[in-house]
N, C-alpha and C positions, 0 to 999 in steps of 0.2 A: 558467934551470934551476937548481934546487937540490934535491939528493937525488932526482934523477930526476923532479921535479915542476915544472910551469910556475908561475911566481910573479908577483905584482904586477898582476893584472887584475881582482880582485874589488873591489867596493865603490867603483868609480870615480865613479859618478853618485849619490852619497849627499847628499841635502839640496838646498835651493834656493840656487843661487849668488847670485842677486840679493838674496834676503833676508839671506844671510850678509854680503854686501857692505854692506847697509843697517845691520846691527847693528855691523859694524866701524866704519862712519862714526859711528854713535851713540856707540860706545865712545871714539873719538877726541874727539868733542865733549864727552862727559862728563868725560874725563880732563883737558880744558882748563878747563872751566867749573864743575865741581862739586867742592867741597872734599873731601868724603868719598870720591868716586871717585878724586880725585888721590892721596889717602893709600893707598887700596887698590892703585892702579896702581903707585905707587912701591914699595910693599911687595912686590908680585909681581915687579917689575922687578929689585929687589935680589937676588932668589933665582934669577931666570932672565933671559931676554932680552926685548927690547921686544915682539917679535911674540907671544910666549907670554903676556905680561902683557896685551896688547891683546885677545887671544882670550879670556882669562879674564874680563876686564871685559865683553866682548860676551856671553859666556855668562851672566854674572850678569844682564845687562840682558834677555836672552831669557827667563830664568826669571821675572824680575819682570814682564815683559809678559804672560806666560802667566797668572800668578796674578792680575794686575790684571784681565785679561779674564774669567777664570773666576769670580772672586769679586765682580767689579764694585765694587772698592774704589779709592780714590785712591792715587797713588804716594806711598810713604813712604821717603825715602832713608835714614833712620836704621835702619829695619827691614832694608833691603837691605844696608847696609854695617856691620852690627854685628859 
């Protein structure tokens, strides 16, 4: 209870947990094997913690996936990490 209101029960089941897990795994893989993703990950990690940097990289990959599917274009890492 806070200020007479019940808190912390909204937005519990937002998103697909399995898809989120898959993108986190993709972010781990990209951070290990892609030079530009490593630079992005290290830059984010210097400003915050590892979990937040991983989530930021996963978010970038989700947006890239959306635009690749929408526009039917090949993956371009320089465009993703500029």
